[in-house]
C-alpha positions in Angstrom: 43.7 -25.3 14.4 41.5 -22.2 14.3 38.4 -24.3 14.1 39.6 -26.5 17.0 40.5 -23.4 19.0 37.1 -21.8 18.5 35.4 -25.1 19.6 37.5 -25.4 22.7 36.9 -21.9 23.9 33.4 -21.6 22.6 34.6 -18.7 20.5 33.5 -17.0 17.4 35.4 -16.5 14.1 35.5 -13.2 12.4 36.8 -13.6 8.8 36.4 -12.6 5.1 37.7 -16.0 4.0 34.8 -17.8 2.2 36.2 -21.3 2.7 36.9 -20.8 6.4 33.4 -19.4 6.8 31.9 -22.6 5.3 34.1 -24.9 7.4 33.2 -23.1 10.6 29.5 -23.3 9.8 29.7 -27.1 9.2 31.2 -27.4 12.7 28.4 -25.1 14.1 30.9 -22.3 15.1 29.5 -18.8 14.9 31.0 -16.7 12.2 30.9 -13.1 11.4 31.8 -12.6 7.7 33.4 -9.0 7.3 32.2 -8.8 3.6 28.6 -9.5 4.7 28.9 -6.9 7.5 30.3 -4.3 5.0 27.4 -5.0 2.6 24.8 -4.7 5.4 26.2 -1.3 6.3 26.0 0.1 2.8 23.2 2.7 2.3 20.2 1.5 0.4 20.0 3.4 -2.9 17.1 3.0 -5.3 16.3 4.2 -8.9 14.7 7.6 -8.7 16.8 8.9 -5.8 19.3 11.8 -6.1 23.0 11.5 -5.1 25.8 14.0 -4.8 29.0 12.6 -6.5 32.3 14.0 -7.6 33.1 13.1 -11.2 36.7 11.9 -11.2 37.4 10.3 -14.6 35.8 9.5 -17.9 33.6 6.5 -18.4 34.0 3.8 -21.0 31.3 5.3 -23.3 31.7 8.8 -24.8 30.4 11.5 -22.6 30.2 9.3 -19.4 31.7 10.4 -16.2 32.6 8.2 -13.2 32.6 8.9 -9.5 32.5 6.9 -6.3 30.4 6.9 -3.2 32.1 7.0 0.2 31.7 3.2 0.4 33.6 2.7 -2.9 30.6 2.1 -5.0 31.2 3.2 -8.7 28.6 5.8 -10.1 28.5 6.1 -13.9 26.8 9.3 -15.0 25.5 9.9 -18.6 26.9 13.2 -19.9 29.0 13.4 -16.7 32.3 13.9 -18.5 31.4 17.6 -19.1 31.6 18.0 -15.3 35.0 16.3 -14.6 36.4 17.3 -11.2 33.0 18.8 -10.2 30.6 17.7 -7.5 27.1 17.2 -9.2 23.6 16.0 -8.3 22.8 12.6 -10.1 19.4 11.0 -10.6 19.9 7.3 -10.1 18.4 5.4 -13.2 19.5 1.9 -12.5 21.7 -0.3 -10.2 23.7 -3.4 -11.3 24.6 -5.9 -8.5 27.6 -8.1 -9.4 29.8 -10.5 -7.5 32.4 -7.8 -7.3 29.9 -5.3 -5.8 27.4 -2.9 -7.2 27.5 -0.2 -9.8 25.1 2.7 -9.9 24.1 4.4 -13.2 22.5 7.8 -13.4 22.1 11.0 -15.3 22.3 14.7 -14.3 19.6 15.5 -11.9 16.9 18.0 -12.9 18.3 20.2 -10.1 21.5 20.4 -12.1 19.5 21.8 -15.0 16.7 23.8 -13.7 13.7 24.5 -15.9 14.3 27.0 -18.6 11.8 29.7 -19.8 9.7 28.4 -22.7 11.7 28.3 -25.9 15.0 27.9 -24.0 17.0 24.7 -23.7 19.9 24.0 -21.2 22.9 22.7 -23.0 25.2 20.0 -21.5 27.9 22.6 -21.0 25.7 24.8 -18.8 24.7 27.5 -21.3 21.3 28.2 -22.7 20.2 28.4 -26.2 17.0 29.6 -27.9 14.9 26.9 -29.7 12.9 28.2 -32.6 9.6 26.4 -33.4 9.7 26.4 -37.2 6.0 25.8 -37.5 5.1 28.7 -35.2 7.5 31.0 -37.0 5.9 30.2 -40.4 2.6 31.2 -38.9 4.0 34.4 -37.5 3.9 33.1 -33.9 7.6 33.0 -33.0 
C-alpha cells in the first residue's frame, strides 16, 4: 500500500527498513534511508587525530577503558581504565567499520602525558618516577 501511495502521489519514502528501501528502488520511487543519512552526518575521524572522550567503563582487555562519542560510536582506549569517569585526550590509532557501526581504538594522547625532563618517565597513574641508566651510573655519569 505504501509503495502504491507513493506512486499515486509522486511521493518519497523515508525509512530505515532495508527491504522497503529495495522494493521502492525497484519501483523507481525516491527513498531516503535514515541509516544512510545518520552515517553521512557522522564526523570523519582518521588515525592520528586527537579526540576528547569520557571513560565510562572498563574494556574487554585488562587496562582498557571505553567511552562513546556524541553519535554513539564506541571508543576503546589502551590504558584508559586508570582514567575511569575522567574526560581525557585520546590519539586515534585505528578504526574498525562493522555492519553494526564503527569502533575507534586509541591510546592516551601525548597531551595527556607531557614530555618529562630527561631521566623521568610518566607513569600510567599520573606520577613521575626517575629512570636510572645503569650503564651511565657504572661510568659515573648518573
